[in-house]
Steps between C-alpha positions, in 0.01 A plus 500: 500500500706413806366570845746628762307610804485198731365665816172655607437623144426150371204271521498346846652154475695316760738305277643513147657211307851525361353531150286795605797665670710451188231664290465789746872566537626412152746245640557134416427228759865393517597857593249503788621160621862620491415820687336290771841344566670841514254720693363378831204737467376286211373182654162425345286244673405179324151364467401137559603413146847643567455801269638839599240755607593866536337768710471864387787605733734246337403630156588849616843377616550328165431832326747673732769239431433530127541878525824471696650247260375622163461874543749598771746232377574349843665160517313219677717555807452877486122466461491258794691747718275786388188300591648411839579868567148604399349236726726597793394865462135394461490666157439191288128560442539876449780470243322211329183707467694796355670283243172335401337842466781616269473185290124541474539863391759404238273230359202736504697762305597238241136397463384861465767563234385189312139623508609847386694346213186318392284810528740742336420553134815546296521834326449490126791637304440853374445529128794662321467862390447563128847655476674202657659233280285192479181698562209398282431744218153627458358502147 
């Protein structure tokens, strides 16, 4: 199960490794590294060992970029401009939260459907009437 709510709804941690972020977002490390070169909002700090460490706000921006690119079908340039416009209008956090909420609801619905599929007992086929062809004949 993928986790997609990287803000106040998660366990309080200061930093997340690139592997953890990949698991949470469903993205590959090379995609995150590429996006860092394309979106100035994505500049994770590095620890003493030189490994990337992401904060919850950066994870939220990653989810927003993923939504813009994969769901709304923006180009990299278009997504960059959209993020800049959201930041200029001070709407970045609000829009990011709305998108994360929608994604969480979508995933929750899928999980509920999967549980319902497991719990639903398939109906047994009705036995054919005695007059129907193929019906068993009683002695």
